[in-house]
Steps between C-alpha positions, in 0.01 A plus 500: 500500500462823305176676405426737216206695363361409159234704323316373196437830328176605328613364162548152651147508635339648188679249274400203717862410580482486881483120512790464255722739697410348838564152360848598379594632845354196671686259269826667600432376853386829651228494765214752512439623854258784411291584196217740423318657207478873558452838340795731569399845623682816395634528855639145498648548151672821612646319803615203294658707222606789727867470409407591141299813591599791279636281221339534155349149510356522856148611406478222242602240761228616739237517224587148382513324840165657601329425166384146580526243781831337584595187691738573788697208643764424758725224374742304716799288411875461494638824347140596412585852379761378252294199388194716430705763314668235285164337427347838406777600259633849437271803519494539121322188368674532163835448678370236743619150427279223366352294781447805721154640571571830326700339219222257416192711568590871478576754230547844660665652806178677601299179504746246632253284695670461837684677781744335738696668777858580403666421835418342835481850650254618234304178544447566872384857433274400209346205684417734789343743249263242350435254785414507868697246706185295567447455124822301468472129577786288634468134409706198405479318168598136486665555162751754637736214593509418128570859395741643756813326623519481877 
């Protein structure tokens, strides 16, 4: 089973869309194994977006992600990284397909509602950035037999 990090960005929280976004991921069959409402510090934002340091949009990313609370989640499922990314839609909401989170609910690249890790390797690093191991819960759902082929 694969895990990935999902962040509901400040615009999701301010617009009251957290439940809608979580529901869409849950309906896909993904399982939440960690979740918390948090305020991102400058230090955490710099660590998370470190690969973009020095780029013209970096300061805006940090300012945005620290502007309001977020919901950070660890999501588990078969091909979780790919499933989350497909459910989110492309980074630019105008180009994101209908039925995706960004395609249905977003308008601009800067406020695109959600972050999902882009690879299993990034997911591991990002999960470790936002969660301590003891904050992640392993459990079995009875419905998994109806979602994932054995």
